[in-house]
A tleap script that builds the chain and sets N, CA, C and O, in Angstrom:
source leaprc.protein.ff14SB
mol = sequence {
  NMET ILE TYR LEU THR ARG CYS TYR TYR LEU
  SER ALA LEU HIE ARG LEU HIE ASN PRO GLN
  LEU SER PRO ALA GLU ASN GLN VAL ILE TYR
  GLY LYS CYS ASN TYR ALA PRO GLY HIE GLY
  HIE ASN TYR ALA VAL GLU VAL THR VAL ALA
  GLY GLU PRO ALA ALA GLU SER GLY MET VAL
  VAL ASN LEU ALA GLU LEU ASP ALA PHE VAL
  ALA ARG GLU LEU LEU ALA ARG PHE HIE LEU
  ALA ASP LEU ASN THR ASP VAL PRO SER PHE
  ARG GLN HIE VAL PRO THR SER GLU ASN PHE
  CYS LEU GLU ILE PHE ARG LEU LEU GLN GLN
  GLY PHE ARG ALA ALA ARG ILE GLU ARG VAL
  ARG LEU LEU GLU THR SER ARG ASN ALA PHE
  GLU TYR ALA ALA GLU LYS GLY ASP SER CGLY
}
set mol.1.N position { 95.966 162.427 46.204 }
set mol.1.CA position { 97.024 163.003 46.976 }
set mol.1.C position { 96.563 163.655 48.041 }
set mol.1.O position { 95.703 164.536 48.063 }
set mol.2.N position { 97.313 163.079 49.141 }
set mol.2.CA position { 97.161 164.267 50.912 }
set mol.2.C position { 98.278 164.931 51.024 }
set mol.2.O position { 99.486 164.840 50.807 }
set mol.3.N position { 97.265 165.816 51.544 }
set mol.3.CA position { 98.559 166.459 52.431 }
set mol.3.C position { 98.044 166.766 53.795 }
set mol.3.O position { 96.917 166.836 54.285 }
set mol.4.N position { 99.267 166.927 54.244 }
set mol.4.CA position { 99.476 167.394 55.502 }
set mol.4.C position { 100.399 168.118 56.237 }
set mol.4.O position { 101.615 167.937 56.169 }
set mol.5.N position { 99.958 168.770 56.796 }
set mol.5.CA position { 100.922 170.260 57.035 }
set mol.5.C position { 101.077 170.300 58.944 }
set mol.5.O position { 100.013 170.421 59.551 }
set mol.6.N position { 102.168 170.215 59.641 }
set mol.6.CA position { 102.762 170.308 60.541 }
set mol.6.C position { 102.962 171.523 61.088 }
set mol.6.O position { 103.986 171.802 60.464 }
set mol.7.N position { 102.729 172.657 61.921 }
set mol.7.CA position { 103.132 173.683 62.453 }
set mol.7.C position { 104.237 173.428 63.617 }
set mol.7.O position { 104.141 172.719 64.619 }
set mol.8.N position { 105.239 174.174 63.199 }
set mol.8.CA position { 106.592 174.589 64.441 }
set mol.8.C position { 106.784 176.052 64.864 }
set mol.8.O position { 106.411 177.109 64.355 }
set mol.9.N position { 107.368 175.810 65.775 }
set mol.9.CA position { 107.764 177.431 66.374 }
set mol.9.C position { 109.260 177.615 66.915 }
set mol.9.O position { 109.648 177.095 67.961 }
set mol.10.N position { 110.177 178.533 65.960 }
set mol.10.CA position { 111.030 178.824 66.716 }
set mol.10.C position { 110.996 180.510 67.001 }
set mol.10.O position { 110.008 181.192 66.728 }
set mol.11.N position { 112.469 181.154 67.702 }
set mol.11.CA position { 112.466 182.367 67.625 }
set mol.11.C position { 113.664 182.351 67.373 }
set mol.11.O position { 114.471 181.511 67.771 }
set mol.12.N position { 113.935 183.547 66.494 }
set mol.12.CA position { 115.331 183.686 65.951 }
set mol.12.C position { 115.443 185.529 65.776 }
set mol.12.O position { 114.580 186.406 65.799 }
set mol.13.N position { 117.078 185.562 65.583 }
set mol.13.CA position { 117.676 186.974 65.541 }
set mol.13.C position { 117.940 187.045 63.979 }
set mol.13.O position { 118.265 186.082 63.284 }
set mol.14.N position { 117.703 188.642 63.445 }
set mol.14.CA position { 118.272 188.680 62.143 }
set mol.14.C position { 118.405 190.227 61.924 }
set mol.14.O position { 117.555 191.063 62.230 }
set mol.15.N position { 119.405 190.416 61.444 }
set mol.15.CA position { 119.412 192.150 60.528 }
set mol.15.C position { 119.351 191.915 59.410 }
set mol.15.O position { 119.914 190.940 58.911 }
set mol.16.N position { 118.434 193.019 58.555 }
set mol.16.CA position { 118.994 193.318 57.412 }
set mol.16.C position { 119.782 194.364 56.746 }
set mol.16.O position { 119.368 195.495 56.491 }
set mol.17.N position { 120.851 193.938 56.507 }
set mol.17.CA position { 121.457 194.654 56.220 }
set mol.17.C position { 122.737 193.892 55.036 }
set mol.17.O position { 123.431 192.983 55.491 }
set mol.18.N position { 122.917 194.276 53.780 }
set mol.18.CA position { 123.794 194.108 53.154 }
set mol.18.C position { 125.118 194.644 52.699 }
set mol.18.O position { 125.044 195.619 51.951 }
set mol.19.N position { 126.466 194.147 53.036 }
set mol.19.CA position { 127.233 194.578 53.160 }
set mol.19.C position { 128.139 194.877 51.842 }
set mol.19.O position { 129.322 195.219 51.815 }
set mol.20.N position { 127.427 194.696 50.974 }
set mol.20.CA position { 127.884 195.277 49.161 }
set mol.20.C position { 126.952 196.850 49.390 }
set mol.20.O position { 127.347 197.676 48.567 }
set mol.21.N position { 126.238 197.204 49.978 }
set mol.21.CA position { 125.802 198.976 49.849 }
set mol.21.C position { 126.001 199.537 51.337 }
set mol.21.O position { 126.288 199.070 52.439 }
set mol.22.N position { 125.683 200.855 50.755 }
set mol.22.CA position { 126.528 201.961 51.788 }
set mol.22.C position { 124.836 201.573 52.909 }
set mol.22.O position { 123.755 201.010 52.738 }
set mol.23.N position { 125.656 202.396 54.154 }
set mol.23.CA position { 124.755 202.809 55.315 }
set mol.23.C position { 123.672 203.476 54.654 }
set mol.23.O position { 122.494 203.169 54.471 }
set mol.24.N position { 124.119 204.108 54.456 }
set mol.24.CA position { 122.374 204.965 53.460 }
set mol.24.C position { 121.466 203.949 52.627 }
set mol.24.O position { 120.276 203.894 52.937 }
set mol.25.N position { 121.907 203.199 51.668 }
set mol.25.CA position { 121.025 202.809 51.106 }
set mol.25.C position { 120.754 201.574 51.672 }
set mol.25.O position { 119.819 201.063 51.056 }
set mol.26.N position { 121.201 200.779 52.681 }
set mol.26.CA position { 121.080 199.542 53.438 }
set mol.26.C position { 119.867 200.606 54.253 }
set mol.26.O position { 118.758 200.080 54.341 }
set mol.27.N position { 119.970 201.812 54.752 }
set mol.27.CA position { 118.352 202.425 55.538 }
set mol.27.C position { 117.455 202.606 54.793 }
set mol.27.O position { 116.366 202.828 55.324 }
set mol.28.N position { 117.515 202.591 53.473 }
set mol.28.CA position { 116.436 202.952 52.293 }
set mol.28.C position { 115.860 201.719 51.898 }
set mol.28.O position { 114.682 201.530 51.597 }
set mol.29.N position { 116.817 200.866 51.924 }
set mol.29.CA position { 115.860 199.605 51.603 }
set mol.29.C position { 115.099 199.084 52.805 }
set mol.29.O position { 113.872 199.086 52.709 }
set mol.30.N position { 115.541 198.727 53.703 }
set mol.30.CA position { 115.735 197.903 55.209 }
set mol.30.C position { 115.106 198.465 56.455 }
set mol.30.O position { 114.811 197.894 57.505 }
set mol.31.N position { 114.939 200.012 56.000 }
set mol.31.CA position { 114.730 200.769 57.538 }
set mol.31.C position { 115.105 200.379 58.267 }
set mol.31.O position { 116.293 200.086 58.402 }
set mol.32.N position { 114.005 200.180 59.231 }
set mol.32.CA position { 114.297 199.783 60.700 }
set mol.32.C position { 114.535 198.328 61.107 }
set mol.32.O position { 114.952 198.064 62.234 }
set mol.33.N position { 114.303 197.489 60.304 }
set mol.33.CA position { 115.179 196.009 60.348 }
set mol.33.C position { 116.564 196.195 59.747 }
set mol.33.O position { 117.112 195.235 59.207 }
set mol.34.N position { 117.114 197.298 59.810 }
set mol.34.CA position { 118.292 197.465 59.588 }
set mol.34.C position { 119.228 197.221 60.519 }
set mol.34.O position { 120.182 196.444 60.533 }
set mol.35.N position { 118.601 198.405 61.696 }
set mol.35.CA position { 119.293 199.095 62.894 }
set mol.35.C position { 120.428 197.613 63.925 }
set mol.35.O position { 119.727 196.898 64.642 }
set mol.36.N position { 121.537 197.376 63.927 }
set mol.36.CA position { 122.047 196.969 64.780 }
set mol.36.C position { 121.872 196.993 66.233 }
set mol.36.O position { 121.680 198.019 66.886 }
set mol.37.N position { 121.953 195.733 66.732 }
set mol.37.CA position { 122.496 194.445 66.236 }
set mol.37.C position { 121.217 193.692 65.804 }
set mol.37.O position { 121.335 192.495 65.542 }
set mol.38.N position { 120.439 194.072 65.741 }
set mol.38.CA position { 119.075 193.533 65.109 }
set mol.38.C position { 117.867 193.066 66.121 }
set mol.38.O position { 117.512 193.413 67.247 }
set mol.39.N position { 117.446 192.169 65.221 }
set mol.39.CA position { 115.713 192.335 66.085 }
set mol.39.C position { 115.359 190.775 66.076 }
set mol.39.O position { 115.944 189.857 65.500 }
set mol.40.N position { 114.300 190.755 66.834 }
set mol.40.CA position { 114.305 189.275 66.578 }
set mol.40.C position { 112.578 188.683 66.512 }
set mol.40.O position { 111.677 189.246 67.133 }
set mol.41.N position { 112.392 187.578 65.722 }
set mol.41.CA position { 110.747 187.185 65.755 }
set mol.41.C position { 110.397 185.843 66.285 }
set mol.41.O position { 111.091 184.847 66.486 }
set mol.42.N position { 109.403 186.035 66.421 }
set mol.42.CA position { 108.716 184.256 66.827 }
set mol.42.C position { 107.972 183.952 65.955 }
set mol.42.O position { 106.855 184.457 65.844 }
set mol.43.N position { 108.520 182.922 65.036 }
set mol.43.CA position { 108.164 182.269 63.684 }
set mol.43.C position { 107.218 181.035 64.516 }
set mol.43.O position { 107.195 180.469 65.609 }
set mol.44.N position { 106.526 181.042 63.299 }
set mol.44.CA position { 105.800 179.890 63.060 }
set mol.44.C position { 106.324 179.295 61.908 }
set mol.44.O position { 106.882 180.152 61.223 }
set mol.45.N position { 106.390 177.822 61.256 }
set mol.45.CA position { 107.064 177.190 60.049 }
set mol.45.C position { 105.956 176.106 60.071 }
set mol.45.O position { 105.740 175.293 60.970 }
set mol.46.N position { 105.445 176.227 59.158 }
set mol.46.CA position { 104.293 175.313 58.449 }
set mol.46.C position { 105.283 174.367 57.711 }
set mol.46.O position { 106.309 174.855 57.237 }
set mol.47.N position { 105.048 173.152 57.600 }
set mol.47.CA position { 105.543 172.668 57.035 }
set mol.47.C position { 104.403 171.270 56.550 }
set mol.47.O position { 103.839 170.417 57.235 }
set mol.48.N position { 104.412 171.530 55.140 }
set mol.48.CA position { 103.512 170.766 54.229 }
set mol.48.C position { 104.015 169.415 53.121 }
set mol.48.O position { 104.484 169.536 51.989 }
set mol.49.N position { 103.750 168.221 53.839 }
set mol.49.CA position { 104.180 166.964 53.129 }
set mol.49.C position { 102.544 166.278 52.323 }
set mol.49.O position { 101.371 166.284 52.699 }
set mol.50.N position { 103.216 165.773 51.144 }
set mol.50.CA position { 102.187 165.085 50.282 }
set mol.50.C position { 103.013 163.886 49.958 }
set mol.50.O position { 104.193 163.548 50.055 }
set mol.51.N position { 101.687 163.301 49.456 }
set mol.51.CA position { 101.884 161.550 49.346 }
set mol.51.C position { 100.798 160.656 49.441 }
set mol.51.O position { 100.037 160.823 50.395 }
set mol.52.N position { 100.597 159.844 48.737 }
set mol.52.CA position { 99.511 158.820 49.057 }
set mol.52.C position { 99.705 158.127 50.565 }
set mol.52.O position { 100.829 157.888 51.008 }
set mol.53.N position { 98.659 157.876 51.195 }
set mol.53.CA position { 98.330 156.909 52.578 }
set mol.53.C position { 99.283 156.168 52.134 }
set mol.53.O position { 99.391 156.019 50.917 }
set mol.54.N position { 100.449 155.354 53.292 }
set mol.54.CA position { 100.093 154.424 52.943 }
set mol.54.C position { 99.490 153.009 52.991 }
set mol.54.O position { 98.296 153.163 53.249 }
set mol.55.N position { 99.694 152.066 52.897 }
set mol.55.CA position { 98.492 150.725 52.879 }
set mol.55.C position { 98.505 150.364 53.940 }
set mol.55.O position { 97.409 150.042 54.400 }
set mol.56.N position { 99.814 150.230 54.902 }
set mol.56.CA position { 99.819 149.364 55.983 }
set mol.56.C position { 99.603 149.860 57.279 }
set mol.56.O position { 99.225 149.260 58.285 }
set mol.57.N position { 100.002 151.465 57.051 }
set mol.57.CA position { 99.605 152.285 58.068 }
set mol.57.C position { 98.128 153.647 58.116 }
set mol.57.O position { 97.415 154.100 59.012 }
set mol.58.N position { 98.217 153.805 57.089 }
set mol.58.CA position { 96.509 154.737 56.790 }
set mol.58.C position { 97.402 156.291 56.287 }
set mol.58.O position { 96.817 157.191 55.685 }
set mol.59.N position { 98.733 156.354 56.632 }
set mol.59.CA position { 99.027 157.635 56.941 }
set mol.59.C position { 99.919 158.081 56.085 }
set mol.59.O position { 100.725 157.222 55.728 }
set mol.60.N position { 100.084 159.366 55.532 }
set mol.60.CA position { 100.958 160.210 54.444 }
set mol.60.C position { 102.738 160.059 55.196 }
set mol.60.O position { 103.738 159.688 54.583 }
set mol.61.N position { 102.663 160.443 56.539 }
set mol.61.CA position { 104.091 159.946 56.997 }
set mol.61.C position { 103.983 160.110 58.583 }
set mol.61.O position { 103.193 160.905 59.094 }
set mol.62.N position { 104.739 159.393 59.231 }
set mol.62.CA position { 104.605 158.795 60.272 }
set mol.62.C position { 104.993 160.308 61.429 }
set mol.62.O position { 106.123 160.788 61.512 }
set mol.63.N position { 103.726 160.853 62.240 }
set mol.63.CA position { 104.659 162.433 62.558 }
set mol.63.C position { 105.490 162.148 63.294 }
set mol.63.O position { 106.306 163.070 63.273 }
set mol.64.N position { 105.825 161.319 64.033 }
set mol.64.CA position { 106.927 161.283 64.730 }
set mol.64.C position { 108.405 161.002 64.130 }
set mol.64.O position { 109.440 161.277 64.737 }
set mol.65.N position { 108.348 160.443 62.913 }
set mol.65.CA position { 109.483 160.740 62.054 }
set mol.65.C position { 109.840 161.986 61.627 }
set mol.65.O position { 110.973 162.395 61.373 }
set mol.66.N position { 108.249 162.863 61.534 }
set mol.66.CA position { 108.541 164.111 60.760 }
set mol.66.C position { 109.053 165.288 62.185 }
set mol.66.O position { 109.829 166.220 61.973 }
set mol.67.N position { 108.471 165.015 63.528 }
set mol.67.CA position { 108.828 165.893 64.222 }
set mol.67.C position { 110.050 165.827 64.825 }
set mol.67.O position { 110.517 166.708 65.546 }
set mol.68.N position { 110.828 164.290 64.400 }
set mol.68.CA position { 112.523 164.246 64.880 }
set mol.68.C position { 113.209 164.583 64.195 }
set mol.68.O position { 114.349 164.941 64.491 }
set mol.69.N position { 112.531 164.572 62.585 }
set mol.69.CA position { 113.494 165.577 61.835 }
set mol.69.C position { 113.497 167.162 61.395 }
set mol.69.O position { 113.978 167.876 60.516 }
set mol.70.N position { 112.757 167.252 62.422 }
set mol.70.CA position { 112.386 169.127 62.557 }
set mol.70.C position { 113.136 169.313 63.584 }
set mol.70.O position { 114.053 170.130 63.503 }
set mol.71.N position { 113.029 168.976 64.138 }
set mol.71.CA position { 113.259 168.941 65.551 }
set mol.71.C position { 115.087 168.433 65.697 }
set mol.71.O position { 115.852 168.884 66.549 }
set mol.72.N position { 115.351 167.693 64.925 }
set mol.72.CA position { 117.178 167.992 64.900 }
set mol.72.C position { 117.299 168.918 64.353 }
set mol.72.O position { 117.607 169.929 64.985 }
set mol.73.N position { 117.049 168.991 62.492 }
set mol.73.CA position { 117.696 169.525 61.435 }
set mol.73.C position { 116.916 171.079 61.056 }
set mol.73.O position { 117.301 171.797 60.133 }
set mol.74.N position { 115.971 171.350 61.801 }
set mol.74.CA position { 115.259 172.661 61.446 }
set mol.74.C position { 115.497 173.652 63.367 }
set mol.74.O position { 116.277 174.604 63.390 }
set mol.75.N position { 115.084 173.425 64.112 }
set mol.75.CA position { 114.787 174.162 65.354 }
set mol.75.C position { 116.281 173.796 66.069 }
set mol.75.O position { 116.725 174.541 66.942 }
set mol.76.N position { 116.972 172.669 65.658 }
set mol.76.CA position { 118.147 172.598 66.774 }
set mol.76.C position { 119.105 173.562 66.108 }
set mol.76.O position { 120.040 174.054 66.739 }
set mol.77.N position { 118.865 173.845 64.781 }
set mol.77.CA position { 119.568 174.590 63.850 }
set mol.77.C position { 119.279 176.069 64.014 }
set mol.77.O position { 120.053 176.805 64.627 }
set mol.78.N position { 118.422 176.393 63.591 }
set mol.78.CA position { 117.434 177.800 64.277 }
set mol.78.C position { 117.055 178.577 65.306 }
set mol.78.O position { 117.156 179.802 65.377 }
set mol.79.N position { 116.397 177.462 66.500 }
set mol.79.CA position { 115.787 178.430 67.635 }
set mol.79.C position { 117.085 178.804 68.062 }
set mol.79.O position { 118.134 178.209 68.310 }
set mol.80.N position { 116.623 180.163 68.072 }
set mol.80.CA position { 117.174 181.367 69.265 }
set mol.80.C position { 118.662 181.365 68.534 }
set mol.80.O position { 119.674 181.225 69.221 }
set mol.81.N position { 118.715 181.497 67.386 }
set mol.81.CA position { 119.736 181.701 66.619 }
set mol.81.C position { 119.925 183.304 66.364 }
set mol.81.O position { 118.976 184.078 66.487 }
set mol.82.N position { 121.350 183.767 65.965 }
set mol.82.CA position { 121.477 184.948 65.504 }
set mol.82.C position { 121.450 184.564 63.750 }
set mol.82.O position { 122.470 183.988 63.374 }
set mol.83.N position { 120.574 184.782 62.857 }
set mol.83.CA position { 120.718 184.084 61.518 }
set mol.83.C position { 121.607 185.429 60.554 }
set mol.83.O position { 121.348 185.513 59.353 }
set mol.84.N position { 122.087 185.892 60.850 }
set mol.84.CA position { 123.267 186.162 60.267 }
set mol.84.C position { 124.661 186.026 60.338 }
set mol.84.O position { 125.596 186.321 59.593 }
set mol.85.N position { 124.494 185.280 61.898 }
set mol.85.CA position { 126.147 184.960 62.132 }
set mol.85.C position { 126.318 183.553 62.624 }
set mol.85.O position { 127.360 183.065 63.061 }
set mol.86.N position { 125.173 182.980 62.497 }
set mol.86.CA position { 125.064 181.254 63.230 }
set mol.86.C position { 124.417 180.714 61.863 }
set mol.86.O position { 124.268 179.517 62.109 }
set mol.87.N position { 124.123 180.855 61.040 }
set mol.87.CA position { 124.077 180.372 59.712 }
set mol.87.C position { 125.000 180.739 58.862 }
set mol.87.O position { 125.370 181.865 58.532 }
set mol.88.N position { 125.534 179.127 58.354 }
set mol.88.CA position { 126.700 179.767 57.008 }
set mol.88.C position { 125.913 180.303 55.473 }
set mol.88.O position { 126.608 180.877 54.634 }
set mol.89.N position { 124.796 180.116 55.279 }
set mol.89.CA position { 124.390 180.797 54.018 }
set mol.89.C position { 124.408 181.740 54.240 }
set mol.89.O position { 124.876 182.562 53.453 }
set mol.90.N position { 123.923 182.063 55.379 }
set mol.90.CA position { 123.578 183.915 55.233 }
set mol.90.C position { 124.898 184.555 55.456 }
set mol.90.O position { 124.412 185.653 55.727 }
set mol.91.N position { 125.547 184.658 55.510 }
set mol.91.CA position { 127.123 185.445 55.882 }
set mol.91.C position { 127.072 185.857 54.314 }
set mol.91.O position { 127.273 187.045 54.062 }
set mol.92.N position { 126.800 184.898 53.159 }
set mol.92.CA position { 126.760 185.721 51.748 }
set mol.92.C position { 125.091 186.409 51.331 }
set mol.92.O position { 124.888 187.336 50.547 }
set mol.93.N position { 124.290 185.815 51.936 }
set mol.93.CA position { 123.046 186.035 51.805 }
set mol.93.C position { 122.286 187.204 52.929 }
set mol.93.O position { 122.473 186.999 54.128 }
set mol.94.N position { 121.578 188.214 52.579 }
set mol.94.CA position { 120.440 188.757 53.572 }
set mol.94.C position { 119.560 187.808 54.158 }
set mol.94.O position { 118.783 187.198 53.424 }
set mol.95.N position { 119.577 187.613 55.315 }
set mol.95.CA position { 118.638 186.817 56.259 }
set mol.95.C position { 116.931 187.683 56.044 }
set mol.95.O position { 116.284 187.884 57.072 }
set mol.96.N position { 116.368 188.109 54.739 }
set mol.96.CA position { 115.534 188.432 55.140 }
set mol.96.C position { 114.613 186.996 54.975 }
set mol.96.O position { 114.995 185.925 54.501 }
set mol.97.N position { 113.263 187.348 55.533 }
set mol.97.CA position { 112.508 186.391 55.406 }
set mol.97.C position { 112.132 185.136 54.308 }
set mol.97.O position { 111.951 183.930 54.478 }
set mol.98.N position { 112.103 186.062 53.028 }
set mol.98.CA position { 111.800 185.496 51.768 }
set mol.98.C position { 113.499 184.221 51.763 }
set mol.98.O position { 113.744 183.161 51.188 }
set mol.99.N position { 113.940 184.724 52.309 }
set mol.99.CA position { 115.303 183.703 51.964 }
set mol.99.C position { 115.358 182.495 53.055 }
set mol.99.O position { 115.808 181.366 52.856 }
set mol.100.N position { 114.650 183.131 54.550 }
set mol.100.CA position { 114.888 182.270 55.254 }
set mol.100.C position { 113.762 181.051 55.118 }
set mol.100.O position { 113.802 180.036 55.815 }
set mol.101.N position { 112.883 181.282 54.237 }
set mol.101.CA position { 111.880 180.311 54.087 }
set mol.101.C position { 112.482 179.416 53.359 }
set mol.101.O position { 112.907 178.306 53.680 }
set mol.102.N position { 112.498 180.212 51.901 }
set mol.102.CA position { 113.786 179.288 50.929 }
set mol.102.C position { 114.747 178.200 51.621 }
set mol.102.O position { 114.906 177.177 50.955 }
set mol.103.N position { 115.433 178.270 52.899 }
set mol.103.CA position { 116.382 177.944 53.224 }
set mol.103.C position { 115.522 176.829 54.156 }
set mol.103.O position { 115.636 175.631 53.898 }
set mol.104.N position { 115.074 177.068 54.723 }
set mol.104.CA position { 114.425 176.308 55.008 }
set mol.104.C position { 113.989 175.017 54.731 }
set mol.104.O position { 114.130 173.970 55.363 }
set mol.105.N position { 113.114 175.415 53.063 }
set mol.105.CA position { 112.859 174.489 52.471 }
set mol.105.C position { 113.439 173.274 51.526 }
set mol.105.O position { 113.075 172.161 51.146 }
set mol.106.N position { 114.962 174.475 51.323 }
set mol.106.CA position { 116.135 173.357 50.876 }
set mol.106.C position { 116.387 172.388 51.701 }
set mol.106.O position { 116.094 171.204 51.532 }
set mol.107.N position { 116.987 172.906 52.699 }
set mol.107.CA position { 117.052 171.895 53.953 }
set mol.107.C position { 116.340 170.452 54.396 }
set mol.107.O position { 116.969 169.412 54.594 }
set mol.108.N position { 114.544 170.646 54.538 }
set mol.108.CA position { 113.718 170.114 54.595 }
set mol.108.C position { 113.531 169.031 53.547 }
set mol.108.O position { 113.198 167.884 53.848 }
set mol.109.N position { 113.782 169.481 52.182 }
set mol.109.CA position { 113.580 169.247 50.792 }
set mol.109.C position { 115.133 167.857 50.848 }
set mol.109.O position { 115.065 166.633 50.736 }
set mol.110.N position { 116.164 168.624 51.029 }
set mol.110.CA position { 117.376 167.549 50.998 }
set mol.110.C position { 117.448 166.457 51.853 }
set mol.110.O position { 117.690 165.336 51.404 }
set mol.111.N position { 117.227 166.701 53.279 }
set mol.111.CA position { 117.304 165.434 54.111 }
set mol.111.C position { 115.698 164.590 54.465 }
set mol.111.O position { 115.759 163.495 55.025 }
set mol.112.N position { 114.332 165.174 54.104 }
set mol.112.CA position { 113.910 164.466 54.575 }
set mol.112.C position { 113.348 163.691 53.377 }
set mol.112.O position { 112.945 164.177 52.320 }
set mol.113.N position { 113.414 161.779 53.899 }
set mol.113.CA position { 112.910 160.965 52.917 }
set mol.113.C position { 111.460 160.704 52.965 }
set mol.113.O position { 110.728 160.353 52.039 }
set mol.114.N position { 111.228 160.886 53.940 }
set mol.114.CA position { 109.739 159.507 54.400 }
set mol.114.C position { 108.178 159.935 53.761 }
set mol.114.O position { 107.115 159.318 53.707 }
set mol.115.N position { 108.701 161.619 53.207 }
set mol.115.CA position { 107.512 162.197 52.219 }
set mol.115.C position { 107.715 163.340 51.354 }
set mol.115.O position { 108.375 164.376 51.445 }
set mol.116.N position { 106.982 162.858 50.527 }
set mol.116.CA position { 108.142 164.766 49.825 }
set mol.116.C position { 107.600 166.092 50.361 }
set mol.116.O position { 106.417 166.376 50.544 }
set mol.117.N position { 108.552 166.765 50.554 }
set mol.117.CA position { 107.939 168.206 51.206 }
set mol.117.C position { 107.725 169.154 50.062 }
set mol.117.O position { 108.512 169.712 49.299 }
set mol.118.N position { 105.959 169.169 50.218 }
set mol.118.CA position { 105.378 170.133 48.788 }
set mol.118.C position { 105.588 171.688 49.236 }
set mol.118.O position { 105.911 172.387 48.276 }
set mol.119.N position { 105.482 172.380 50.454 }
set mol.119.CA position { 105.173 173.390 50.707 }
set mol.119.C position { 106.120 174.046 51.980 }
set mol.119.O position { 106.250 173.299 52.950 }
set mol.120.N position { 106.649 175.106 52.036 }
set mol.120.CA position { 106.997 175.826 53.653 }
set mol.120.C position { 106.158 177.088 53.506 }
set mol.120.O position { 105.840 177.813 52.564 }
set mol.121.N position { 105.878 177.055 55.098 }
set mol.121.CA position { 104.679 178.739 54.879 }
set mol.121.C position { 105.804 178.933 56.482 }
set mol.121.O position { 105.949 178.155 57.425 }
set mol.122.N position { 106.424 180.295 56.217 }
set mol.122.CA position { 107.183 180.661 57.251 }
set mol.122.C position { 106.406 182.135 57.703 }
set mol.122.O position { 106.508 183.217 57.125 }
set mol.123.N position { 105.649 181.831 58.850 }
set mol.123.CA position { 104.658 183.574 59.446 }
set mol.123.C position { 106.111 184.274 60.397 }
set mol.123.O position { 106.572 183.685 61.375 }
set mol.124.N position { 106.645 185.550 59.899 }
set mol.124.CA position { 107.023 186.197 60.784 }
set mol.124.C position { 106.183 186.817 61.822 }
set mol.124.O position { 106.636 186.815 62.966 }
set mol.125.N position { 105.285 187.230 61.653 }
set mol.125.CA position { 104.421 188.058 62.092 }
set mol.125.C position { 102.846 187.971 62.228 }
set mol.125.O position { 102.357 186.953 61.739 }
set mol.126.N position { 102.200 188.638 62.660 }
set mol.126.CA position { 100.610 188.270 62.528 }
set mol.126.C position { 100.314 188.980 60.733 }
set mol.126.O position { 99.474 188.424 60.025 }
set mol.127.N position { 101.025 190.081 60.255 }
set mol.127.CA position { 100.672 190.629 59.216 }
set mol.127.C position { 101.730 189.990 58.018 }
set mol.127.O position { 101.615 190.335 56.842 }
set mol.128.N position { 102.995 188.806 58.571 }
set mol.128.CA position { 103.586 188.887 57.400 }
set mol.128.C position { 103.584 187.302 57.196 }
set mol.128.O position { 103.877 186.628 58.183 }
set mol.129.N position { 103.293 186.676 56.048 }
set mol.129.CA position { 103.454 185.430 56.395 }
set mol.129.C position { 104.295 185.311 54.622 }
set mol.129.O position { 103.963 186.165 53.799 }
set mol.130.N position { 105.367 184.185 54.197 }
set mol.130.CA position { 106.213 183.791 53.572 }
set mol.130.C position { 106.361 182.177 52.842 }
set mol.130.O position { 106.838 181.205 53.427 }
set mol.131.N position { 105.901 182.181 51.625 }
set mol.131.CA position { 105.619 180.660 51.334 }
set mol.131.C position { 106.722 180.203 50.031 }
set mol.131.O position { 106.801 180.722 48.917 }
set mol.132.N position { 107.461 179.149 50.549 }
set mol.132.CA position { 107.899 178.545 49.267 }
set mol.132.C position { 107.102 176.959 48.986 }
set mol.132.O position { 106.703 176.396 50.006 }
set mol.133.N position { 106.873 176.256 47.660 }
set mol.133.CA position { 106.605 175.291 47.187 }
set mol.133.C position { 106.813 174.797 46.104 }
set mol.133.O position { 106.659 175.253 44.970 }
set mol.134.N position { 107.329 173.423 46.620 }
set mol.134.CA position { 107.828 172.439 45.571 }
set mol.134.C position { 107.659 173.227 43.907 }
set mol.134.O position { 106.923 174.193 43.707 }
set mol.135.N position { 108.513 172.558 42.845 }
set mol.135.CA position { 107.994 172.915 41.596 }
set mol.135.C position { 107.219 171.736 41.103 }
set mol.135.O position { 107.464 170.609 41.534 }
set mol.136.N position { 106.343 171.949 40.261 }
set mol.136.CA position { 106.034 170.872 39.865 }
set mol.136.C position { 106.772 170.331 39.063 }
set mol.136.O position { 107.429 170.895 38.188 }
set mol.137.N position { 106.695 168.602 39.421 }
set mol.137.CA position { 107.295 167.564 39.101 }
set mol.137.C position { 109.027 167.436 39.558 }
set mol.137.O position { 109.994 166.788 39.159 }
set mol.138.N position { 108.793 168.321 40.480 }
set mol.138.CA position { 110.072 168.416 41.341 }
set mol.138.C position { 109.904 166.956 42.568 }
set mol.138.O position { 108.971 167.127 43.352 }
set mol.139.N position { 110.347 166.212 42.678 }
set mol.139.CA position { 110.384 164.914 43.312 }
set mol.139.C position { 111.121 165.144 44.574 }
set mol.139.O position { 111.007 164.283 45.446 }
set mol.140.N position { 111.781 166.071 44.774 }
set mol.140.CA position { 112.488 165.857 46.279 }
set mol.140.C position { 113.525 165.948 46.518 }
set mol.140.O position { 113.912 165.763 47.672 }
savepdb mol mol.pdb
quit
């Protein structure tokens, strides 16, 4: 099994706020990340695909195909977005980086068929990284 990791960059805004909690509870849980109207991050997204190199090309995946998919389905959707209002799933869920990482993984896994999406790693800051990996036996 060969693993290939490709890195992409996007910027997005979010506010960590759960409307089911009181303002005081939100402040305790999320601290400065709860302040309206939100704050932005310059994210790095590492996408790892897995597979055996094709006999014809010697590659696990054609990078142009992966790049086009990520540009169309990930970057067009999330770059410069307000995650709280522009991403439908975050209207019901708090757009923590944990949830954002999972959202990216699911989006890629559901739509990309040229190789198995093995892992997504989301770097929020130089000190915070979040990772979601496919479960064993999960063929995507």
